[in-house]
C-alpha positions as CSV (number, residue, x, y, z in Angstrom):
1,M,0.0,0.0,0.0
2,P,1.4,3.4,-0.9
3,L,2.6,5.6,2.0
4,K,0.2,8.5,1.2
5,I,-2.9,6.2,1.2
6,R,-1.8,4.5,4.5
7,N,-1.4,7.9,6.2
8,L,-4.8,9.0,4.9
9,L,-6.4,5.9,6.4
10,I,-4.7,6.5,9.8
11,Y,-6.0,10.1,9.8
12,I,-9.6,9.0,9.0
13,F,-9.3,6.4,11.8
14,F,-8.3,9.0,14.4
15,I,-11.1,11.4,13.2
16,M,-13.6,8.6,13.8
17,L,-12.2,7.9,17.3
18,L,-12.5,11.6,18.3
19,A,-16.0,11.8,17.0
20,T,-17.1,8.7,19.0
21,G,-15.4,10.1,22.2
22,C,-17.1,13.5,21.8
23,G,-20.5,11.7,21.5
24,K,-20.0,10.0,24.9
25,R,-19.0,13.2,26.6
26,G,-22.0,15.0,25.2
27,E,-24.6,13.2,27.3
28,P,-23.8,14.8,30.7
29,T,-23.4,18.2,28.9
30,L,-26.9,17.9,27.7
31,K,-28.2,17.0,31.1
32,V,-27.2,20.4,32.7
33,H,-29.3,22.1,30.0
34,Q,-32.4,20.3,31.0
35,K,-35.1,21.9,33.1
36,P,-34.3,21.3,36.8
37,K,-36.7,19.9,39.3
38,G,-38.1,22.6,41.6
39,V,-40.2,22.8,44.8
40,S,-43.7,21.4,44.5
41,N,-45.2,22.8,47.7
42,I,-44.5,25.6,50.2
43,E,-45.9,26.7,53.5
44,A,-46.0,30.0,55.5
45,I,-46.2,31.0,59.1
46,H,-46.8,34.6,60.2
47,R,-45.2,34.9,63.7
48,G,-44.7,38.3,65.4
49,G,-42.6,40.4,63.0
50,E,-41.8,37.6,60.6
51,I,-43.3,35.6,57.7
52,V,-41.5,32.3,57.6
53,I,-41.6,30.6,54.2
54,L,-40.9,26.8,54.3
55,W,-40.4,24.2,51.7
56,K,-40.0,20.6,52.8
57,D,-40.0,18.6,49.5
58,F,-36.8,20.2,48.2
59,I,-34.8,19.4,45.1
60,T,-32.9,16.1,44.8
61,D,-30.5,17.2,42.1
62,R,-28.8,20.0,44.0
63,A,-25.4,19.6,42.3
64,N,-26.7,21.1,39.0
65,L,-28.5,24.1,40.7
66,K,-27.3,27.6,41.1
67,G,-30.0,28.5,43.7
68,C,-33.7,29.4,43.9
69,Q,-35.6,32.6,43.6
70,L,-38.2,33.4,46.3
71,L,-40.9,35.5,44.5
72,R,-43.5,37.7,46.2
73,S,-46.5,39.6,45.0
74,E,-48.5,42.0,47.2
75,G,-52.2,42.3,47.0
76,T,-52.5,40.1,43.8
77,D,-51.0,36.9,42.6
78,K,-50.1,38.4,39.2
79,D,-47.1,40.8,39.8
80,F,-44.3,38.7,41.3
81,K,-40.9,40.1,42.1
82,E,-37.8,38.4,43.5
83,V,-37.4,39.1,47.3
84,A,-34.5,36.7,47.8
85,F,-32.1,34.3,46.0
86,V,-31.6,31.4,48.4
87,D,-28.9,28.8,48.5
88,V,-29.8,25.2,47.4
89,K,-29.2,23.9,50.9
90,A,-31.8,26.3,52.4
91,S,-35.3,25.1,53.2
92,S,-36.7,28.3,54.7
93,Y,-36.6,32.0,54.4
94,I,-37.7,34.8,56.8
95,D,-39.4,37.8,55.3
96,K,-39.5,40.8,57.6
97,D,-40.5,43.4,55.0
98,F,-44.3,43.4,55.2
99,S,-47.3,45.2,56.8
100,L,-50.1,43.9,59.0
101,N,-53.6,43.4,57.5
102,S,-52.1,42.9,54.0
103,K,-52.2,40.0,51.6
104,Y,-49.1,38.5,50.1
105,Y,-48.4,35.7,47.6
106,Y,-45.2,33.6,47.5
107,K,-43.7,31.1,45.1
108,I,-40.3,29.6,44.4
109,R,-38.5,29.0,41.1
110,C,-35.1,27.2,40.9
111,I,-32.3,27.9,38.4
112,S,-29.7,25.5,37.1
113,L,-26.0,26.2,36.7
114,K,-26.7,26.9,33.0
115,G,-29.5,29.4,33.8
116,V,-32.4,27.1,33.0
117,H,-35.5,27.8,35.2
118,S,-37.6,25.1,36.9
119,D,-41.4,25.2,37.0
120,D,-42.8,27.5,39.6
121,S,-44.0,26.0,42.9
122,V,-47.6,26.4,43.9
123,V,-48.5,29.9,45.0
124,I,-49.3,30.4,48.7
125,E,-51.4,33.2,50.1
126,V,-50.6,34.9,53.3
127,L,-53.0,37.3,55.0
128,T,-51.1,39.0,57.8
129,K,-53.7,39.5,60.6
130,S,-52.8,40.8,64.0
131,P,-52.0,37.7,66.2
132,P,-53.4,37.3,69.8
133,P,-51.2,38.3,72.7
134,T,-48.2,36.1,73.7
135,P,-49.2,33.5,76.4
136,V,-48.2,34.3,80.0
137,G,-48.3,32.5,83.3
138,V,-46.8,29.3,81.9
139,N,-46.3,26.6,84.6
140,Y,-46.5,22.9,85.1
141,R,-47.2,20.1,87.5
142,V,-46.0,16.6,87.6
143,L,-48.6,13.9,88.0
144,E,-48.6,10.1,88.3
145,D,-47.4,9.2,84.9
146,F,-47.5,12.4,82.9
147,M,-47.1,16.2,83.4
148,E,-49.5,19.0,82.6
149,I,-48.4,22.4,81.2
150,K,-50.8,25.3,81.7
151,W,-50.9,29.0,80.9
152,D,-53.4,31.9,81.2
153,K,-56.4,31.7,78.9
154,I,-56.6,34.1,76.0
155,E,-60.2,34.6,74.8
156,G,-60.7,33.3,71.2
157,A,-57.2,32.1,70.7
158,F,-55.7,28.8,69.7
159,Y,-52.3,27.6,71.0
160,N,-49.2,25.8,69.9
161,V,-46.6,24.1,72.1
162,Y,-43.0,23.8,71.2
163,K,-40.6,21.4,72.9
164,S,-36.8,21.1,72.9
165,Y,-33.9,19.5,74.7
166,Q,-31.8,22.6,74.0
167,S,-32.6,26.0,75.5
168,G,-33.7,28.5,72.9
169,K,-33.6,26.1,70.0
170,Y,-37.1,25.1,68.7
171,S,-38.5,23.5,65.6
172,I,-40.9,25.6,63.6
173,E,-43.3,22.7,63.9
174,P,-45.3,22.4,67.3
175,I,-45.6,19.1,69.1
176,N,-49.4,19.3,69.1
177,R,-50.8,17.8,65.9
178,E,-53.8,20.1,65.9
179,P,-54.2,23.6,67.2
180,L,-55.1,23.6,70.9
181,K,-58.3,25.2,72.0
182,D,-57.7,24.7,75.7
183,N,-55.0,26.4,77.7
184,F,-53.2,23.3,78.8
185,F,-51.2,20.4,77.3
186,V,-50.3,17.0,78.6
187,D,-47.0,15.4,77.8
188,D,-44.9,12.4,78.8
189,I,-42.5,12.8,81.6
190,S,-38.7,12.8,80.9
191,V,-36.7,11.6,83.9
192,D,-33.3,11.6,82.2
193,K,-32.9,15.1,80.8
194,V,-34.0,18.7,81.1
195,V,-36.8,19.6,78.8
196,Y,-37.7,23.1,77.5
197,Y,-41.2,24.3,76.4
198,V,-42.6,27.6,74.9
199,I,-46.2,28.4,74.0
200,S,-47.6,30.6,71.3
201,S,-51.2,31.8,70.6
202,H,-52.6,32.1,67.1
203,L,-55.9,32.6,65.2
204,G,-56.3,29.1,64.0
205,T,-56.1,30.2,60.3
206,K,-54.6,28.0,57.6
207,V,-51.5,30.2,57.5
208,R,-50.8,30.6,61.2
209,N,-51.0,34.2,62.4
210,E,-49.1,33.4,65.5
211,S,-47.9,35.5,68.5
212,N,-44.3,35.6,69.7
213,I,-43.3,32.6,71.8
214,S,-43.8,32.7,75.6
215,V,-41.1,32.8,78.2
216,E,-39.3,29.5,78.2
217,L,-40.5,26.9,80.7
218,V,-37.6,24.7,82.1
219,I,-38.6,21.3,83.4
220,D,-35.7,19.7,85.3
221,P,-36.4,16.1,86.5
222,A,-33.9,16.7,89.3
223,E,-36.5,18.9,90.9
224,F,-39.3,16.2,90.9
225,I,-40.3,15.2,94.4
226,P,-42.6,12.2,94.8
227,S,-45.3,11.9,97.4
228,K,-44.4,10.1,100.7
229,P,-45.2,6.4,101.0
230,K,-48.3,5.5,102.9
231,G,-49.6,2.5,104.8
232,L,-46.3,1.3,106.3
233,A,-46.9,-1.9,108.3
234,F,-44.9,-5.0,109.4
235,I,-45.2,-8.8,109.7
236,P,-42.9,-10.7,112.1
237,L,-40.9,-13.5,110.5
238,K,-40.9,-16.9,112.1
239,E,-37.1,-16.8,112.1
240,K,-35.9,-13.6,113.7
241,G,-36.5,-10.6,111.5
242,V,-39.3,-8.4,110.3
243,Y,-41.1,-8.0,107.0
244,L,-41.9,-4.3,106.1
245,L,-44.6,-3.4,103.5
246,W,-46.4,-0.3,102.4
247,N,-48.6,1.0,99.5
248,E,-47.1,1.5,96.1
249,N,-46.6,5.1,95.2
250,P,-48.9,6.5,92.5
251,E,-46.0,8.1,90.6
252,K,-44.7,5.8,87.8
253,W,-41.4,7.7,87.6
254,I,-40.0,7.0,91.1
255,K,-36.7,5.1,91.0
256,A,-36.7,3.4,94.5
257,Y,-37.8,3.3,98.1
258,R,-35.4,4.0,101.0
259,V,-35.9,2.3,104.4
260,Y,-34.6,4.0,107.6
261,R,-34.2,2.5,111.0
262,K,-33.4,3.7,114.6
263,R,-32.9,1.3,117.5
264,T,-32.9,2.0,121.2
265,G,-29.7,3.8,122.1
266,E,-29.2,5.3,118.6
267,S,-29.5,9.1,118.3
268,A,-30.5,9.2,114.6
269,F,-32.1,7.2,111.9
270,S,-29.8,5.2,109.5
271,L,-30.5,4.2,105.9
272,I,-30.5,0.4,105.9
273,G,-31.5,-0.3,102.3
274,E,-33.2,0.5,99.1
275,T,-35.8,-1.5,97.1
276,T,-37.7,-0.9,93.9
277,V,-40.8,-2.7,95.2
278,P,-42.9,-1.7,98.3
279,V,-41.5,-4.5,100.5
280,F,-38.4,-4.9,102.6
281,I,-37.0,-7.6,105.0
282,D,-34.9,-6.5,107.9
283,Q,-33.0,-9.5,109.3
284,I,-32.1,-7.8,112.5
285,S,-34.6,-8.7,115.2
286,P,-36.2,-5.7,116.9
287,E,-36.0,-7.1,120.4
288,S,-35.4,-3.6,121.7
289,K,-37.6,-0.8,120.6
290,T,-37.0,-0.1,116.9
291,I,-38.6,2.6,114.7
292,Y,-38.9,2.5,110.9
293,Y,-39.9,4.9,108.2
294,V,-39.8,4.8,104.4
295,T,-39.2,7.5,101.7
296,S,-39.6,7.3,97.9
297,M,-36.9,8.5,95.5
298,G,-37.5,10.6,92.3
299,P,-34.8,11.0,89.7
300,R,-32.7,12.9,92.3
301,R,-34.8,14.1,95.1
302,E,-36.3,12.3,98.1
303,S,-39.9,12.5,99.4
304,E,-40.9,13.4,102.9
305,P,-40.8,10.4,105.4
306,S,-43.7,8.1,105.7
307,Q,-45.5,7.8,109.0
308,A,-43.1,5.9,111.3
309,I,-43.9,2.6,113.0
310,E,-42.5,1.4,116.3
311,I,-41.8,-2.3,116.8
312,E,-40.7,-4.3,119.9
313,L,-40.9,-8.1,119.7
314,R,-39.7,-11.1,121.6
315,W,-38.7,-14.4,120.0
316,S,-38.5,-17.6,122.0
317,D,-35.5,-19.9,121.2
């Protein structure tokens, strides 16, 4: 084969290889020009001096996005303008530039790295009505197996309760599933960690027109004090000793009972044992006058003493 023809064939071969390689690289390049997925649904909360815009079902293909436009229209849903350009990692935005008793519309549009716009989200309407006053008088009481949080009633208001294990850090979502009509809330007891609560009032509208949150309520289980045990009694054992028993405490969160004893000649009571059930066996025979009482233990604090019982028995050998 002549040299010129062979060189021409080699040249054509390399041209074909390059064309094939470019075709393979073209597929991802085309993808970035496609319309990106946007946000399908948004929510809004009007609280105090803020309108919080939330979007939960955010974009999955974040890598190809530049960001998203938050668009707002005042009074009508026709004249939208950009109020913020938010990062793709964001899932909320706080709008503070608004007036009370006004109507606003919001939607979100996302933009790819190549400048391609997504479909607009649904439009949400926000009517900024004056919220009720912030709840005051927030307090709590610990009951047998739950606790009750209460606050002063506000006529015509609904309420939300927010809970956290970190002071000052609360989710935007309340722990009550539906708006509360009564000024109290019942929750499970936490005996292992400090819990924080705040309360807000609102109008019960679809877009919450909500007050500022209340003063923080701190519930520390270290402060829980159970009631004192009742019904302390005894049964002598056949072999020297005494069987102590009492009524079980109503609180489900107590950790133990403590038994104290003082014998003739002793100046003070001594702790002789703990039990998780309302019974205790003292193997020391009370042949001299012996006095017992029992307390119940909360997570850290102890109840007042039960009514004491005095025992003096004789066993025959």
